[in-house]
N, CA, C, O and the ligand as a Tripos MOL2 file, in Angstrom:
@<TRIPOS>MOLECULE
protein
  241   239    61     0     0
PROTEIN
NO_CHARGES

@<TRIPOS>ATOM
      1 N           0.8450   -1.1980    0.0010 N.3       1 MET1
      2 CA         -0.0030   -0.0010    0.0040 C.3       1 MET1
      3 C           0.8760    1.2550   -0.0050 C.2       1 MET1
      4 O           0.6160    2.1960   -0.7550 O.2       1 MET1
      5 N           1.9080    1.2610    0.8280 N.am      2 TYR2
      6 CA          2.7610    2.4490    0.8810 C.3       2 TYR2
      7 C           3.5310    2.6410   -0.4200 C.2       2 TYR2
      8 O           3.7210    3.7620   -0.8900 O.2       2 TYR2
      9 N           3.9670    1.5330   -0.9840 N.am      3 VAL3
     10 CA          4.6870    1.6010   -2.2610 C.3       3 VAL3
     11 C           3.7720    2.1910   -3.3300 C.2       3 VAL3
     12 O           4.1960    3.0160   -4.1400 O.2       3 VAL3
     13 N           2.5410    1.7670   -3.3200 N.am      4 TYR4
     14 CA          1.5930    2.2490   -4.3010 C.3       4 TYR4
     15 C           1.4180    3.7650   -4.2260 C.2       4 TYR4
     16 O           1.4850    4.4480   -5.2480 O.2       4 TYR4
     17 N           1.1960    4.2910   -3.0240 N.am      5 PHE5
     18 CA          0.9520    5.7200   -2.8900 C.3       5 PHE5
     19 C           2.1870    6.5400   -3.2890 C.2       5 PHE5
     20 O           2.0730    7.5960   -3.9110 O.2       5 PHE5
     21 N           3.3740    6.0270   -2.9140 N.am      6 GLY6
     22 CA          4.5980    6.7200   -3.2910 C.3       6 GLY6
     23 C           4.7520    6.7890   -4.7910 C.2       6 GLY6
     24 O           5.1020    7.8330   -5.3430 O.2       6 GLY6
     25 N           4.4920    5.6880   -5.4440 N.am      7 THR7
     26 CA          4.5960    5.6310   -6.9020 C.3       7 THR7
     27 C           3.5780    6.5460   -7.5610 C.2       7 THR7
     28 O           3.8670    7.2150   -8.5540 O.2       7 THR7
     29 N           2.3890    6.5610   -6.9930 N.am      8 ASN8
     30 CA          1.3340    7.3800   -7.5680 C.3       8 ASN8
     31 C           1.6800    8.8660   -7.4880 C.2       8 ASN8
     32 O           1.4710    9.6080   -8.4470 O.2       8 ASN8
     33 N           2.2010    9.2910   -6.3610 N.am      9 GLU9
     34 CA          2.5660   10.6960   -6.2000 C.3       9 GLU9
     35 C           3.6870   11.0640   -7.1820 C.2       9 GLU9
     36 O           3.6750   12.1360   -7.7870 O.2       9 GLU9
     37 N           4.6310   10.1700   -7.3210 N.am     10 TYR10
     38 CA          5.7480   10.4290   -8.2380 C.3      10 TYR10
     39 C           5.2330   10.5880   -9.6700 C.2      10 TYR10
     40 O           5.6180   11.5160  -10.3830 O.2      10 TYR10
     41 N           4.3730    9.6820  -10.0700 N.am     11 ASN11
     42 CA          3.8310    9.7560  -11.4240 C.3      11 ASN11
     43 C           2.9960   10.9970  -11.6420 C.2      11 ASN11
     44 O           3.0190   11.5980  -12.7160 O.2      11 ASN11
     45 N           2.2640   11.3720  -10.6240 N.am     12 PHE12
     46 CA          1.4060   12.5480  -10.7410 C.3      12 PHE12
     47 C           2.2210   13.8140  -10.9480 C.2      12 PHE12
     48 O           1.8490   14.6730  -11.7470 O.2      12 PHE12
     49 N           3.3210   13.9290  -10.2380 N.am     13 GLU13
     50 CA          4.1600   15.1070  -10.3690 C.3      13 GLU13
     51 C           4.8610   15.1570  -11.7460 C.2      13 GLU13
     52 O           5.1340   16.2290  -12.2850 O.2      13 GLU13
     53 N           5.1350   13.9870  -12.2790 N.am     14 LYS14
     54 CA          5.8280   13.9370  -13.5440 C.3      14 LYS14
     55 C           4.9170   14.2560  -14.7400 C.2      14 LYS14
     56 O           5.3860   14.6450  -15.8090 O.2      14 LYS14
     57 N           3.6150   14.0830  -14.5320 N.am     15 LEU15
     58 CA          2.6990   14.3200  -15.6180 C.3      15 LEU15
     59 C           2.3520   15.8100  -15.7230 C.2      15 LEU15
     60 O           1.7200   16.3680  -14.8270 O.2      15 LEU15
     61 N           2.7610   16.4360  -16.8010 N.am     16 THR16
     62 CA          2.4400   17.8460  -16.9920 C.3      16 THR16
     63 C           1.1230   18.0000  -17.7430 C.2      16 THR16
     64 O           0.4690   19.0390  -17.6520 O.2      16 THR16
     65 N           0.7440   16.9840  -18.4690 N.am     17 ASN17
     66 CA         -0.5140   17.0310  -19.2040 C.3      17 ASN17
     67 C          -1.2270   15.6860  -19.0500 C.2      17 ASN17
     68 O          -1.2860   14.8890  -19.9870 O.2      17 ASN17
     69 N          -1.7670   15.4490  -17.8530 N.am     18 PRO18
     70 CA         -2.3370   14.1320  -17.5800 C.3      18 PRO18
     71 C          -3.5880   13.8700  -18.3960 C.2      18 PRO18
     72 O          -4.2920   14.7970  -18.7940 O.2      18 PRO18
     73 N          -3.8520   12.6140  -18.6360 N.am     19 PRO19
     74 CA         -5.0920   12.2610  -19.3450 C.3      19 PRO19
     75 C          -6.3090   12.6380  -18.5190 C.2      19 PRO19
     76 O          -6.2200   12.8000  -17.3020 O.2      19 PRO19
     77 N          -7.4170   12.7720  -19.1700 N.am     20 THR20
     78 CA         -8.6260   13.2430  -18.4960 C.3      20 THR20
     79 C          -9.3350   12.1490  -17.7150 C.2      20 THR20
     80 O         -10.0850   12.4220  -16.7780 O.2      20 THR20
     81 N          -9.0900   10.9200  -18.1080 N.am     21 TYR21
     82 CA         -9.7740    9.8390  -17.4010 C.3      21 TYR21
     83 C          -9.2070    9.6630  -15.9940 C.2      21 TYR21
     84 O          -8.0290    9.9230  -15.7480 O.2      21 TYR21
     85 N         -10.0540    9.2230  -15.0880 N.am     22 GLU22
     86 CA         -9.5970    8.9180  -13.7390 C.3      22 GLU22
     87 C          -9.5710    7.4100  -13.5680 C.2      22 GLU22
     88 O         -10.5510    6.7280  -13.8710 O.2      22 GLU22
     89 N          -8.4500    6.8870  -13.0810 N.am     23 PRO23
     90 CA         -8.3880    5.4490  -12.8820 C.3      23 PRO23
     91 C          -9.3650    4.9930  -11.8100 C.2      23 PRO23
     92 O          -9.5860    5.6910  -10.8200 O.2      23 PRO23
     93 N          -9.9310    3.8510  -12.0080 N.am     24 THR24
     94 CA        -10.8340    3.2860  -11.0130 C.3      24 THR24
     95 C         -10.0010    2.6860   -9.8880 C.2      24 THR24
     96 O          -9.1030    1.8770  -10.1230 O.2      24 THR24
     97 N         -10.3100    3.0930   -8.6730 N.am     25 LYS25
     98 CA         -9.5560    2.5940   -7.5320 C.3      25 LYS25
     99 C         -10.4700    1.7940   -6.6220 C.2      25 LYS25
    100 O         -11.6570    2.0860   -6.4770 O.2      25 LYS25
    101 N          -9.8800    0.7820   -6.0190 N.am     26 CYS26
    102 CA        -10.6060   -0.0230   -5.0540 C.3      26 CYS26
    103 C         -10.9900    0.8440   -3.8640 C.2      26 CYS26
    104 O         -10.1450    1.5420   -3.3050 O.2      26 CYS26
    105 N         -12.2460    0.8050   -3.4790 N.am     27 SER27
    106 CA        -12.7170    1.6310   -2.3780 C.3      27 SER27
    107 C         -12.2220    1.1210   -1.0230 C.2      27 SER27
    108 O         -12.2870    1.8330   -0.0210 O.2      27 SER27
    109 N         -11.7340   -0.1030   -1.0050 N.am     28 ARG28
    110 CA        -11.2900   -0.6950    0.2620 C.3      28 ARG28
    111 C          -9.8000   -0.5050    0.4730 C.2      28 ARG28
    112 O          -9.3860   -0.1080    1.5620 O.2      28 ARG28
    113 N          -8.9800   -0.7760   -0.5330 N.am     29 CYS29
    114 CA         -7.5350   -0.7420   -0.3380 C.3      29 CYS29
    115 C          -6.8510    0.3380   -1.1860 C.2      29 CYS29
    116 O          -5.6730    0.6320   -0.9830 O.2      29 CYS29
    117 N          -7.5880    0.9270   -2.1330 N.am     30 GLY30
    118 CA         -7.0130    2.0060   -2.9210 C.3      30 GLY30
    119 C          -6.2600    1.5560   -4.1540 C.2      30 GLY30
    120 O          -5.7290    2.3850   -4.8930 O.2      30 GLY30
    121 N          -6.2060    0.2680   -4.3850 N.am     31 LYS31
    122 CA         -5.5090   -0.2570   -5.5590 C.3      31 LYS31
    123 C          -6.2110    0.1910   -6.8390 C.2      31 LYS31
    124 O          -7.4390    0.1760   -6.9210 O.2      31 LYS31
    125 N          -5.4380    0.5820   -7.8140 N.am     32 VAL32
    126 CA         -6.0030    0.9060   -9.1160 C.3      32 VAL32
    127 C          -6.4750   -0.3760   -9.7860 C.2      32 VAL32
    128 O          -5.7200   -1.3430   -9.8910 O.2      32 VAL32
    129 N          -7.7010   -0.3830  -10.2300 N.am     33 ILE33
    130 CA         -8.2890   -1.5730  -10.8560 C.3      33 ILE33
    131 C          -8.3400   -1.3360  -12.3610 C.2      33 ILE33
    132 O          -8.9360   -0.3700  -12.8400 O.2      33 ILE33
    133 N          -7.6960   -2.2490  -13.0950 N.am     34 VAL34
    134 CA         -7.8080   -2.2430  -14.5480 C.3      34 VAL34
    135 C          -9.0290   -3.0550  -14.9130 C.2      34 VAL34
    136 O          -8.9870   -4.2850  -14.9270 O.2      34 VAL34
    137 N         -10.1090   -2.3720  -15.2070 N.am     35 LEU35
    138 CA        -11.3940   -3.0350  -15.3510 C.3      35 LEU35
    139 C         -11.3920   -4.0860  -16.4620 C.2      35 LEU35
    140 O         -12.0880   -5.0970  -16.3740 O.2      35 LEU35
    141 N         -10.6100   -3.8390  -17.4950 N.am     36 SER36
    142 CA        -10.5880   -4.7480  -18.6370 C.3      36 SER36
    143 C          -9.7080   -5.9520  -18.3890 C.2      36 SER36
    144 O          -9.7530   -6.9150  -19.1540 O.2      36 SER36
    145 N          -8.8980   -5.9190  -17.3260 N.am     37 GLU37
    146 CA         -7.9180   -6.9900  -17.1400 C.3      37 GLU37
    147 C          -8.0510   -7.7000  -15.7960 C.2      37 GLU37
    148 O          -7.5390   -8.8080  -15.6350 O.2      37 GLU37
    149 N          -8.7230   -7.0900  -14.8400 N.am     38 GLU38
    150 CA         -8.7440   -7.6560  -13.5050 C.3      38 GLU38
    151 C         -10.1770   -7.9060  -13.0460 C.2      38 GLU38
    152 O         -11.1230   -7.3040  -13.5530 O.2      38 GLU38
    153 N         -10.3120   -8.7930  -12.0940 N.am     39 GLY39
    154 CA        -11.6130   -9.0230  -11.4930 C.3      39 GLY39
    155 C         -11.9340   -7.8900  -10.5330 C.2      39 GLY39
    156 O         -11.0370   -7.3140   -9.9180 O.2      39 GLY39
    157 N         -13.1840   -7.5800  -10.4100 N.am     40 TYR40
    158 CA        -13.6080   -6.5430   -9.4840 C.3      40 TYR40
    159 C         -15.0880   -6.7230   -9.2250 C.2      40 TYR40
    160 O         -15.7620   -7.5160   -9.8830 O.2      40 TYR40
    161 N         -15.5810   -5.9740   -8.2550 N.am     41 SER41
    162 CA        -17.0160   -5.9810   -8.0000 C.3      41 SER41
    163 C         -17.4560   -4.5590   -7.6970 C.2      41 SER41
    164 O         -16.6810   -3.7420   -7.2010 O.2      41 SER41
    165 N         -18.7050   -4.2840   -8.0020 N.am     42 MET42
    166 CA        -19.2660   -2.9690   -7.7190 C.3      42 MET42
    167 C         -20.2360   -3.0930   -6.5400 C.2      42 MET42
    168 O         -21.0530   -4.0120   -6.4780 O.2      42 MET42
    169 N         -20.1200   -2.1430   -5.6110 N.am     43 LYS43
    170 CA        -21.0550   -2.0760   -4.4910 C.3      43 LYS43
    171 C         -21.5860   -0.6630   -4.4590 C.2      43 LYS43
    172 O         -20.9520    0.2420   -3.9150 O.2      43 LYS43
    173 N         -22.7510   -0.4790   -5.0430 N.am     44 GLY44
    174 CA        -23.2570    0.8850   -5.2160 C.3      44 GLY44
    175 C         -22.3680    1.6360   -6.1720 C.2      44 GLY44
    176 O         -22.1930    1.2170   -7.3160 O.2      44 GLY44
    177 N         -21.8020    2.7410   -5.7250 N.am     45 SER45
    178 CA        -20.9250    3.5230   -6.5800 C.3      45 SER45
    179 C         -19.4670    3.1870   -6.3540 C.2      45 SER45
    180 O         -18.5880    3.8400   -6.9150 O.2      45 SER45
    181 N         -19.1940    2.1690   -5.5350 N.am     46 GLU46
    182 CA        -17.8190    1.8110   -5.2110 C.3      46 GLU46
    183 C         -17.3660    0.6020   -6.0110 C.2      46 GLU46
    184 O         -18.1570   -0.2680   -6.3750 O.2      46 GLU46
    185 N         -16.0840    0.5790   -6.2690 N.am     47 TYR47
    186 CA        -15.4670   -0.5870   -6.9040 C.3      47 TYR47
    187 C         -14.5640   -1.2570   -5.8880 C.2      47 TYR47
    188 O         -13.8540   -0.5850   -5.1400 O.2      47 TYR47
    189 N         -14.5880   -2.5420   -5.8630 N.am     48 TRP48
    190 CA        -13.6660   -3.3080   -5.0180 C.3      48 TRP48
    191 C         -12.8310   -4.1880   -5.9160 C.2      48 TRP48
    192 O         -13.3460   -4.7840   -6.8620 O.2      48 TRP48
    193 N         -11.5270   -4.2760   -5.6240 N.am     49 CYS49
    194 CA        -10.6510   -5.1280   -6.4250 C.3      49 CYS49
    195 C         -10.9430   -6.5920   -6.1330 C.2      49 CYS49
    196 O         -11.6610   -6.9300   -5.1920 O.2      49 CYS49
    197 N         -10.3760   -7.4330   -6.9520 N.am     50 GLU50
    198 CA        -10.6230   -8.8640   -6.8160 C.3      50 GLU50
    199 C         -10.1650   -9.3800   -5.4730 C.2      50 GLU50
    200 O         -10.8390  -10.2150   -4.8690 O.2      50 GLU50
    201 N          -9.0220   -8.8950   -4.9900 N.am     51 LYS51
    202 CA         -8.4630   -9.3550   -3.7290 C.3      51 LYS51
    203 C          -9.3830   -9.0100   -2.5610 C.2      51 LYS51
    204 O          -9.6550   -9.8550   -1.7090 O.2      51 LYS51
    205 N          -9.8570   -7.7780   -2.5240 N.am     52 CYS52
    206 CA        -10.7160   -7.3500   -1.4140 C.3      52 CYS52
    207 C         -12.0690   -8.0740   -1.4930 C.2      52 CYS52
    208 O         -12.6270   -8.4550   -0.4640 O.2      52 CYS52
    209 N         -12.5750   -8.2570   -2.6660 N.am     53 THR53
    210 CA        -13.8140   -8.9870   -2.8250 C.3      53 THR53
    211 C         -13.6640  -10.4110   -2.3050 C.2      53 THR53
    212 O         -14.5460  -10.9260   -1.6180 O.2      53 THR53
    213 N         -12.5580  -11.0310   -2.6310 N.am     54 GLY54
    214 CA        -12.3320  -12.3980   -2.1650 C.3      54 GLY54
    215 C         -12.1240  -12.4690   -0.6620 C.2      54 GLY54
    216 O         -12.4690  -13.4730   -0.0380 O.2      54 GLY54
    217 N         -11.5590  -11.4110   -0.0640 N.am     55 ALA55
    218 CA        -11.3100  -11.4040    1.3690 C.3      55 ALA55
    219 C         -12.6080  -11.2960    2.1710 C.2      55 ALA55
    220 O         -12.7370  -11.8930    3.2400 O.2      55 ALA55
    221 N         -13.5530  -10.5380    1.6550 N.am     56 VAL56
    222 CA        -14.7960  -10.3120    2.3700 C.3      56 VAL56
    223 C         -15.8410  -11.3390    2.0000 C.2      56 VAL56
    224 O         -16.6620  -11.7480    2.8210 O.2      56 VAL56
    225 N         -15.7920  -11.7480    0.7330 N.am     57 PHE57
    226 CA        -16.7490  -12.7170    0.2360 C.3      57 PHE57
    227 C         -15.9850  -13.9220   -0.3250 C.2      57 PHE57
    228 O         -15.7790  -14.0240   -1.5350 O.2      57 PHE57
    229 N         -15.5720  -14.8220    0.5530 N.am     58 PRO58
    230 CA        -14.7060  -15.9430    0.1080 C.3      58 PRO58
    231 C         -15.3170  -16.7900   -0.9660 C.2      58 PRO58
    232 O         -14.5900  -17.4590   -1.7010 O.2      58 PRO58
    233 N         -16.6090  -16.7920   -1.0880 N.am     59 ARG59
    234 CA        -17.2530  -17.6510   -2.0840 C.3      59 ARG59
    235 C         -17.3240  -16.9870   -3.4450 C.2      59 ARG59
    236 O         -17.7470  -17.6140   -4.4170 O.2      59 ARG59
    237 N         -16.9180  -15.7270   -3.5330 N.am     60 PHE60
    238 CA        -16.9950  -15.0070   -4.7980 C.3      60 PHE60
    239 C         -16.1170  -15.6840   -5.8340 C.2      60 PHE60
    240 O         -16.0440  -15.2270   -6.9750 O.2      60 PHE60
    241 ZN         -8.8800   -3.7400   -2.8600 Zn       61 ZN61
@<TRIPOS>BOND
     1     1     2 1
     2     2     3 1
     3     3     4 2
     4     3     5 am
     5     5     6 1
     6     6     7 1
     7     7     8 2
     8     7     9 am
     9     9    10 1
    10    10    11 1
    11    11    12 2
    12    11    13 am
    13    13    14 1
    14    14    15 1
    15    15    16 2
    16    15    17 am
    17    17    18 1
    18    18    19 1
    19    19    20 2
    20    19    21 am
    21    21    22 1
    22    22    23 1
    23    23    24 2
    24    23    25 am
    25    25    26 1
    26    26    27 1
    27    27    28 2
    28    27    29 am
    29    29    30 1
    30    30    31 1
    31    31    32 2
    32    31    33 am
    33    33    34 1
    34    34    35 1
    35    35    36 2
    36    35    37 am
    37    37    38 1
    38    38    39 1
    39    39    40 2
    40    39    41 am
    41    41    42 1
    42    42    43 1
    43    43    44 2
    44    43    45 am
    45    45    46 1
    46    46    47 1
    47    47    48 2
    48    47    49 am
    49    49    50 1
    50    50    51 1
    51    51    52 2
    52    51    53 am
    53    53    54 1
    54    54    55 1
    55    55    56 2
    56    55    57 am
    57    57    58 1
    58    58    59 1
    59    59    60 2
    60    59    61 am
    61    61    62 1
    62    62    63 1
    63    63    64 2
    64    63    65 am
    65    65    66 1
    66    66    67 1
    67    67    68 2
    68    67    69 am
    69    69    70 1
    70    70    71 1
    71    71    72 2
    72    71    73 am
    73    73    74 1
    74    74    75 1
    75    75    76 2
    76    75    77 am
    77    77    78 1
    78    78    79 1
    79    79    80 2
    80    79    81 am
    81    81    82 1
    82    82    83 1
    83    83    84 2
    84    83    85 am
    85    85    86 1
    86    86    87 1
    87    87    88 2
    88    87    89 am
    89    89    90 1
    90    90    91 1
    91    91    92 2
    92    91    93 am
    93    93    94 1
    94    94    95 1
    95    95    96 2
    96    95    97 am
    97    97    98 1
    98    98    99 1
    99    99   100 2
   100    99   101 am
   101   101   102 1
   102   102   103 1
   103   103   104 2
   104   103   105 am
   105   105   106 1
   106   106   107 1
   107   107   108 2
   108   107   109 am
   109   109   110 1
   110   110   111 1
   111   111   112 2
   112   111   113 am
   113   113   114 1
   114   114   115 1
   115   115   116 2
   116   115   117 am
   117   117   118 1
   118   118   119 1
   119   119   120 2
   120   119   121 am
   121   121   122 1
   122   122   123 1
   123   123   124 2
   124   123   125 am
   125   125   126 1
   126   126   127 1
   127   127   128 2
   128   127   129 am
   129   129   130 1
   130   130   131 1
   131   131   132 2
   132   131   133 am
   133   133   134 1
   134   134   135 1
   135   135   136 2
   136   135   137 am
   137   137   138 1
   138   138   139 1
   139   139   140 2
   140   139   141 am
   141   141   142 1
   142   142   143 1
   143   143   144 2
   144   143   145 am
   145   145   146 1
   146   146   147 1
   147   147   148 2
   148   147   149 am
   149   149   150 1
   150   150   151 1
   151   151   152 2
   152   151   153 am
   153   153   154 1
   154   154   155 1
   155   155   156 2
   156   155   157 am
   157   157   158 1
   158   158   159 1
   159   159   160 2
   160   159   161 am
   161   161   162 1
   162   162   163 1
   163   163   164 2
   164   163   165 am
   165   165   166 1
   166   166   167 1
   167   167   168 2
   168   167   169 am
   169   169   170 1
   170   170   171 1
   171   171   172 2
   172   171   173 am
   173   173   174 1
   174   174   175 1
   175   175   176 2
   176   175   177 am
   177   177   178 1
   178   178   179 1
   179   179   180 2
   180   179   181 am
   181   181   182 1
   182   182   183 1
   183   183   184 2
   184   183   185 am
   185   185   186 1
   186   186   187 1
   187   187   188 2
   188   187   189 am
   189   189   190 1
   190   190   191 1
   191   191   192 2
   192   191   193 am
   193   193   194 1
   194   194   195 1
   195   195   196 2
   196   195   197 am
   197   197   198 1
   198   198   199 1
   199   199   200 2
   200   199   201 am
   201   201   202 1
   202   202   203 1
   203   203   204 2
   204   203   205 am
   205   205   206 1
   206   206   207 1
   207   207   208 2
   208   207   209 am
   209   209   210 1
   210   210   211 1
   211   211   212 2
   212   211   213 am
   213   213   214 1
   214   214   215 1
   215   215   216 2
   216   215   217 am
   217   217   218 1
   218   218   219 1
   219   219   220 2
   220   219   221 am
   221   221   222 1
   222   222   223 1
   223   223   224 2
   224   223   225 am
   225   225   226 1
   226   226   227 1
   227   227   228 2
   228   227   229 am
   229   229   230 1
   230   230   231 1
   231   231   232 2
   232   231   233 am
   233   233   234 1
   234   234   235 1
   235   235   236 2
   236   235   237 am
   237   237   238 1
   238   238   239 1
   239   239   240 2
@<TRIPOS>SUBSTRUCTURE
     1 MET1         2 RESIDUE 1 A MET
     2 TYR2         6 RESIDUE 1 A TYR
     3 VAL3        10 RESIDUE 1 A VAL
     4 TYR4        14 RESIDUE 1 A TYR
     5 PHE5        18 RESIDUE 1 A PHE
     6 GLY6        22 RESIDUE 1 A GLY
     7 THR7        26 RESIDUE 1 A THR
     8 ASN8        30 RESIDUE 1 A ASN
     9 GLU9        34 RESIDUE 1 A GLU
    10 TYR10       38 RESIDUE 1 A TYR
    11 ASN11       42 RESIDUE 1 A ASN
    12 PHE12       46 RESIDUE 1 A PHE
    13 GLU13       50 RESIDUE 1 A GLU
    14 LYS14       54 RESIDUE 1 A LYS
    15 LEU15       58 RESIDUE 1 A LEU
    16 THR16       62 RESIDUE 1 A THR
    17 ASN17       66 RESIDUE 1 A ASN
    18 PRO18       70 RESIDUE 1 A PRO
    19 PRO19       74 RESIDUE 1 A PRO
    20 THR20       78 RESIDUE 1 A THR
    21 TYR21       82 RESIDUE 1 A TYR
    22 GLU22       86 RESIDUE 1 A GLU
    23 PRO23       90 RESIDUE 1 A PRO
    24 THR24       94 RESIDUE 1 A THR
    25 LYS25       98 RESIDUE 1 A LYS
    26 CYS26      102 RESIDUE 1 A CYS
    27 SER27      106 RESIDUE 1 A SER
    28 ARG28      110 RESIDUE 1 A ARG
    29 CYS29      114 RESIDUE 1 A CYS
    30 GLY30      118 RESIDUE 1 A GLY
    31 LYS31      122 RESIDUE 1 A LYS
    32 VAL32      126 RESIDUE 1 A VAL
    33 ILE33      130 RESIDUE 1 A ILE
    34 VAL34      134 RESIDUE 1 A VAL
    35 LEU35      138 RESIDUE 1 A LEU
    36 SER36      142 RESIDUE 1 A SER
    37 GLU37      146 RESIDUE 1 A GLU
    38 GLU38      150 RESIDUE 1 A GLU
    39 GLY39      154 RESIDUE 1 A GLY
    40 TYR40      158 RESIDUE 1 A TYR
    41 SER41      162 RESIDUE 1 A SER
    42 MET42      166 RESIDUE 1 A MET
    43 LYS43      170 RESIDUE 1 A LYS
    44 GLY44      174 RESIDUE 1 A GLY
    45 SER45      178 RESIDUE 1 A SER
    46 GLU46      182 RESIDUE 1 A GLU
    47 TYR47      186 RESIDUE 1 A TYR
    48 TRP48      190 RESIDUE 1 A TRP
    49 CYS49      194 RESIDUE 1 A CYS
    50 GLU50      198 RESIDUE 1 A GLU
    51 LYS51      202 RESIDUE 1 A LYS
    52 CYS52      206 RESIDUE 1 A CYS
    53 THR53      210 RESIDUE 1 A THR
    54 GLY54      214 RESIDUE 1 A GLY
    55 ALA55      218 RESIDUE 1 A ALA
    56 VAL56      222 RESIDUE 1 A VAL
    57 PHE57      226 RESIDUE 1 A PHE
    58 PRO58      230 RESIDUE 1 A PRO
    59 ARG59      234 RESIDUE 1 A ARG
    60 PHE60      238 RESIDUE 1 A PHE
    61 ZN61       241 GROUP 0 **** ****
């Protein structure tokens, strides 16, 4: 988690003209979810990554 945030801040500062899209982040752990490549679940307006979904709902 700490590595992720450090990397994210670094990348953000380096981008002078960032893309307009916002990456989807897991509402539980903050991990960026690549919707086209990774498992995830939606809970209302929140997205949960595959790992967090599996941790809370082992049968998923
Ligand atoms: Zn997560």
